[in-house]
C-alpha positions as CSV (number, residue, x, y, z in Angstrom):
1,M,-2.2,8.5,30.1
2,T,-3.0,6.6,26.9
3,V,-2.8,9.0,24.2
4,T,-4.6,7.7,21.1
5,R,-4.0,8.0,17.7
6,R,-7.1,10.2,17.2
7,A,-5.9,12.8,20.0
8,V,-2.6,12.9,18.4
9,L,-3.6,13.7,15.1
10,K,-6.4,16.5,16.5
11,M,-3.4,18.3,18.2
12,L,-2.1,18.4,15.0
13,A,-4.7,19.6,13.0
14,A,-3.6,23.1,13.0
15,A,-1.0,22.7,11.0
16,G,-2.5,22.1,7.8
17,A,-3.0,26.0,8.4
18,G,0.1,27.1,9.7
19,A,-1.4,27.9,12.9
20,I,1.3,25.9,14.9
21,V,5.5,25.8,15.2
22,G,7.5,22.8,15.2
23,P,7.3,19.3,14.0
24,G,3.5,19.7,13.2
25,T,4.2,23.0,10.6
26,Y,7.5,21.5,9.4
27,G,5.1,18.1,8.6
28,Y,3.3,20.5,6.5
29,V,5.8,21.8,4.8
30,Y,8.0,19.5,4.4
31,G,7.2,15.9,5.7
32,R,4.2,15.2,3.6
33,H,6.2,15.9,0.1
34,D,9.7,14.2,1.2
35,L,9.0,11.2,-0.7
36,V,11.2,8.2,-0.8
37,V,12.3,5.3,-2.8
38,T,11.7,2.1,-0.2
39,R,13.9,-0.7,-1.3
40,E,13.7,-3.9,0.9
41,T,13.9,-7.9,-0.2
42,L,11.6,-10.0,1.0
43,A,12.4,-14.0,1.3
44,I,10.1,-16.0,0.7
45,D,9.1,-19.3,1.6
46,M,9.1,-22.2,-1.0
47,L,9.9,-19.5,-3.8
48,P,11.0,-21.1,-6.8
49,S,14.8,-20.2,-7.6
50,A,13.7,-19.0,-11.0
51,L,12.0,-16.2,-9.5
52,A,15.0,-14.5,-7.2
53,G,15.3,-11.4,-8.0
54,V,11.7,-10.4,-9.5
55,R,11.0,-6.9,-8.5
56,V,7.5,-5.5,-7.6
57,G,6.5,-2.0,-7.3
58,F,4.4,-0.7,-4.8
59,I,2.3,2.1,-4.6
60,T,-0.8,2.4,-2.1
61,D,-2.8,5.2,0.2
62,V,-2.5,7.5,-2.7
63,H,-5.4,9.6,-1.4
64,R,-6.1,12.1,-4.0
65,S,-7.7,15.6,-2.6
66,R,-6.7,19.3,-2.3
67,W,-4.0,18.1,-0.2
68,V,-2.4,15.6,-2.4
69,S,-2.0,17.0,-6.1
70,H,-1.6,15.3,-9.9
71,E,2.3,16.2,-9.1
72,D,2.2,14.5,-5.8
73,I,1.4,11.5,-7.2
74,E,3.3,12.3,-11.1
75,R,6.5,12.5,-8.9
76,A,5.8,8.6,-7.3
77,V,5.2,7.2,-10.6
78,K,8.0,8.4,-12.2
79,M,9.7,8.0,-9.3
80,L,8.5,4.0,-9.3
81,A,8.9,3.8,-13.3
82,A,12.9,4.8,-13.3
83,E,13.1,1.8,-11.0
84,R,11.8,-0.7,-13.7
85,P,10.0,-3.5,-11.8
86,D,8.9,-6.5,-13.2
87,L,5.2,-5.9,-12.0
88,I,3.4,-3.3,-10.1
89,V,0.5,-3.1,-7.2
90,L,-1.7,-0.6,-5.9
91,G,-2.8,-1.0,-2.7
92,G,-6.2,0.8,-2.1
93,D,-7.3,4.8,-1.4
94,Y,-7.0,6.3,-4.2
95,V,-9.0,9.4,-3.6
96,T,-10.2,10.6,0.3
97,Y,-13.8,9.9,2.2
98,G,-14.6,8.5,-1.4
99,D,-14.6,11.6,-2.8
100,R,-16.2,12.0,-6.4
101,R,-14.3,14.7,-7.8
102,Y,-10.5,12.9,-7.1
103,V,-11.6,9.4,-9.1
104,G,-10.9,10.7,-12.1
105,P,-7.5,12.6,-11.7
106,S,-6.5,10.0,-9.2
107,A,-6.7,7.4,-12.2
108,E,-5.4,9.9,-15.2
109,A,-2.2,10.4,-12.4
110,L,-1.8,7.2,-12.3
111,A,-2.1,5.9,-15.8
112,P,1.3,6.4,-16.8
113,L,2.5,3.4,-14.9
114,T,3.8,0.3,-17.1
115,A,5.4,-3.1,-16.0
116,P,6.3,-5.8,-17.5
117,H,4.0,-8.0,-16.6
118,G,0.9,-5.8,-16.0
119,V,-0.1,-3.2,-13.6
120,F,-2.7,-4.4,-10.6
121,A,-4.8,-2.7,-8.4
122,I,-6.9,-3.4,-4.7
123,L,-9.2,-0.5,-3.3
124,G,-9.3,0.0,-0.3
125,N,-12.1,1.9,2.6
126,H,-12.2,4.7,1.1
127,D,-12.8,4.0,-2.6
128,D,-16.0,3.5,-4.5
129,D,-16.5,0.0,-5.1
130,H,-17.5,0.9,-8.7
131,D,-16.8,4.7,-10.0
132,M,-13.6,4.0,-8.5
133,A,-12.3,0.0,-10.1
134,V,-13.9,1.4,-13.7
135,A,-11.5,5.0,-13.4
136,L,-8.5,2.6,-13.1
137,S,-9.9,0.0,-15.9
138,R,-10.2,2.5,-18.5
139,K,-6.6,3.3,-17.8
140,G,-5.8,-0.4,-18.3
141,I,-5.0,-0.7,-14.5
142,Q,-6.3,-4.6,-13.7
143,V,-8.3,-4.2,-10.2
144,L,-8.8,-7.4,-8.2
145,K,-12.0,-7.8,-6.3
146,D,-11.6,-10.5,-4.4
147,A,-10.4,-11.7,-7.4
148,R,-7.3,-14.0,-8.8
149,T,-5.2,-13.8,-11.6
150,R,-2.1,-15.9,-12.8
151,L,0.7,-14.3,-14.5
152,T,3.9,-16.4,-16.1
153,I,7.1,-14.6,-15.1
154,R,10.1,-16.7,-15.7
155,H,8.7,-19.7,-16.8
156,E,7.5,-19.7,-13.3
157,P,3.7,-18.9,-12.2
158,I,2.4,-16.3,-9.5
159,D,-1.1,-15.5,-8.5
160,L,-1.8,-12.3,-7.8
161,V,-4.7,-12.3,-5.4
162,G,-6.8,-8.8,-4.7
163,I,-9.3,-9.0,-1.9
164,R,-11.9,-5.7,-0.9
165,F,-11.3,-4.2,2.2
166,W,-14.2,-5.9,4.5
167,T,-13.7,-9.2,3.1
168,K,-12.1,-10.2,6.3
169,R,-13.1,-13.8,7.2
170,Q,-10.7,-16.6,6.5
171,G,-13.2,-19.0,4.8
172,D,-13.8,-16.5,2.0
173,I,-10.3,-15.8,1.8
174,A,-9.3,-19.6,1.7
175,D,-11.6,-19.7,-2.0
176,L,-9.5,-17.5,-3.4
177,V,-6.4,-19.3,-2.7
178,R,-7.0,-22.6,-2.9
179,G,-5.0,-24.4,-5.4
180,A,-2.7,-21.4,-6.0
181,A,0.9,-21.3,-7.3
182,P,3.6,-21.7,-4.7
183,A,4.8,-18.0,-5.4
184,T,1.1,-16.4,-4.2
185,I,0.8,-12.1,-3.7
186,L,-1.7,-11.7,-1.4
187,A,-2.8,-7.7,-1.9
188,A,-4.7,-6.9,1.5
189,H,-5.2,-3.4,2.0
190,D,-5.7,-3.7,5.8
191,P,-2.7,-5.5,7.4
192,R,-4.5,-7.0,9.7
193,R,-5.4,-9.5,7.3
194,V,-2.1,-10.9,7.9
195,T,-3.7,-13.3,10.7
196,E,-5.7,-15.0,7.8
197,A,-2.9,-15.0,4.9
198,A,-0.5,-16.6,8.3
199,A,-3.3,-19.3,9.1
200,L,-3.7,-20.3,5.0
201,E,0.2,-19.8,4.8
202,V,-0.2,-17.2,2.0
203,P,3.4,-16.9,1.1
204,I,3.4,-12.6,0.6
205,V,1.1,-10.1,1.6
206,L,1.2,-6.1,0.3
207,S,-1.0,-4.1,2.6
208,G,-1.1,-0.3,3.2
209,H,-3.9,1.5,5.1
210,T,-1.9,2.8,8.1
211,H,0.2,5.2,6.8
212,G,2.7,4.0,8.9
213,G,1.3,5.8,11.9
214,Q,1.6,9.6,9.5
215,V,2.6,10.8,12.6
216,V,5.7,9.2,14.5
217,L,5.9,10.9,18.0
218,P,9.9,10.9,20.3
219,G,8.9,8.8,22.8
220,I,5.3,7.5,21.9
221,G,6.3,6.5,18.3
222,A,3.5,5.5,16.0
223,I,-0.1,5.8,17.3
224,A,-0.9,3.6,14.0
225,A,1.3,0.4,15.8
226,R,-1.4,0.3,18.2
227,K,-3.7,-1.1,16.2
228,F,-2.2,-2.7,13.8
229,P,0.4,-6.1,13.5
230,I,2.5,-4.0,12.4
231,S,2.4,0.2,11.2
232,E,4.9,-0.4,8.4
233,G,8.0,-2.4,7.0
234,V,8.3,-5.7,7.1
235,L,6.2,-8.5,9.5
236,R,7.0,-12.1,9.6
237,R,5.1,-14.5,10.7
238,N,5.3,-18.2,10.4
239,R,5.8,-18.9,6.8
240,T,4.0,-15.3,5.2
241,T,5.8,-12.3,4.6
242,M,4.3,-9.0,4.6
243,F,4.8,-5.7,3.8
244,V,3.4,-2.7,5.3
245,S,4.1,0.6,2.6
246,R,3.6,4.3,4.6
247,G,1.9,5.5,1.5
248,L,2.0,8.4,-0.6
249,G,-0.7,10.6,0.8
250,T,-2.5,11.9,4.2
251,I,-5.8,11.5,5.7
252,Y,-7.1,13.5,9.0
253,V,-4.5,16.1,8.8
254,P,-2.0,17.5,5.5
255,V,0.3,16.2,7.9
256,R,3.6,13.7,7.9
257,V,6.1,13.5,11.1
258,N,9.2,11.7,11.0
259,C,7.2,9.2,8.8
260,P,8.1,9.9,5.1
261,P,5.3,8.9,2.2
262,E,7.5,6.3,0.4
263,V,7.2,4.2,-2.9
264,A,8.2,0.6,-2.6
265,V,9.7,-1.8,-4.4
266,L,10.6,-5.2,-3.1
267,T,12.8,-8.1,-4.0
268,L,11.5,-11.6,-4.0
269,Q,14.3,-13.7,-2.6
270,P,13.8,-17.4,-1.5
271,R,14.4,-17.6,2.4
272,A,17.2,-19.7,3.0
């Protein structure tokens, strides 16, 4: 029998009301709050030696809502701040289903984020294209909507490219990365964009969207892995290295099972 992600999430939906016991209840009471810092070293093709050790902070899939509080996001912000990354990227889905009640509060909770080389954001499929971008921009967070910006770190250029969730055509992405620096980071909410990135030899991709599966069951694993090239962690495809974060919040049901929320700190190193 094929078990779909939606079927599993429906099965666990009662956990939010405390109506079931076992993993679902644990995932509701504890699992969704068990925030961790994930530290990964990314081996990058053609990375200039001067950029070895640059640290990128990454938070995605905040999903501020009745189930994800200001305090939840505030804790993630403080944990990332303690890591002192060189720059910070936010990967989209700051609210759920574009809920306007939480657009301002989500941006407010993220506002304390700072980094020497800036804080940048893209939008996810749950974000309003205008209001969410304006709310983040007002907090000093630069939103990249099918755009590229150049940073200089240790006298070396790093290009940061951010695309909308709906930007999928390889040609459209090619226009954005044409002439980019050898050290280019593509922030793409959907990890399926690794296909286009690898074809274009984009060295680094940061994604979210999958929540790491959110519910990872023994013997079944992450249901999201059946749809996406990777549900969480590091993927190497050709000359492209991608990191997919499990994210911070939840969707469908306020439950995480064997899939703790995370903030990520990614250290760049030249590939041997």
